[in-house]
N, C-alpha and C positions, 0 to 999 in steps of 0.2 A: 514677716521676715522679708528682706529684700536682698537681692544679689548685686554687689558692686565690685568690679574688678576681681571676681572669683571668690569673694569672701561673703560669708553670711553675716547679716547684721539685723538688729532689731531697732527700727527707727522709733525714737521716743517722742520727738517734737521737732518743729521748725523753730529755730531761735529767732528772737526779735532782733531788730537792727541794733538796739542798745546792748543786748547780750553778746552779739557777735562782735561789735565794736570794742566792748570791754575785753573780750578774749584777745582780740588783735593787739590792743595796747599792752596787755600782760605778756603776750608772746614776744612782742618787740622789746619790752623791758628785759626779759630773760635773755634774749638774743644779744642785746647790747651789753648786759652784765657779763655774759660769757666771753664776749670779745674783750672786755676790759680786764678780764682775769688771765688773758694770755701772757705768757712769760715775756714776750717781746713787746708788750703794750707800752712800756716806758723805755727810754734810751738807756743803754748800759752805763753811761756816764752820769746818770741822775744820782743825786746824793742819797745815801742809804735811808736817811730819815724820810725823805720825800717818797721814796719807793715804798717804804713801810706804810706810810699814811695812805698812799694811793691804793695799795692792795687791800688794806684794811677797809677802806671805803668801798672798793669794788666788791669785796666779800659781803659787806652789809647790803649793798645794792642788789646783789644776787639773791641773798637770803630774803630780802623784802619782796622781790619779784616772785620767788618761789612760794612765799606765803600767800601772796595775792592769787597765784595760780591755784593753790590748794583750796583756798577759800572759794574761788570761783567754781571749782568742780563740786565742792561740798554743797554750795548754795544751789547749783543746778540740780544736783541729785535730790536735795530736799524738796525743791520746788516741783520737780516732776516725778517724785516718788520712786527714785532709783535706789535699790537696796545697796547697802554698804559693800557687800561682796562683789558688786559689779563696778565699783568706782574706778578701778584700774583699767577697765575696758571701755570707758566712756571716750568718745571721740566726736569731733565736729567735722563735717564735710563742708568746707568753705565755698564750694561751688553751688551747693544747694541750701546752705545754712541748717542742715539737718543735724540734730544731736542723736547719736546712736550708741548702742552697745555692740561691740564687735565680738563675735564668737571665735 
């Protein structure tokens, strides 16, 4: 167990550069997709059909990014032997590249 910022955590491993880079790409995809889904992402004078297409594509981009994120966490859990019941508590400390389960 380790203490960081007043929280108890169990460090599982130190992520490789490739693992960390993969997560950063996924995180950026989700962030961009969320921005694209803002109501003010397109001008109010845009044609309705164009707005519909835009938001449909933005929703698909967000869904794809979420899938990548879920796959990433499942793969890390499998690789490092993390039980399913702890999946929602997995986190990455980007300062140290540590993968941990937060209590």
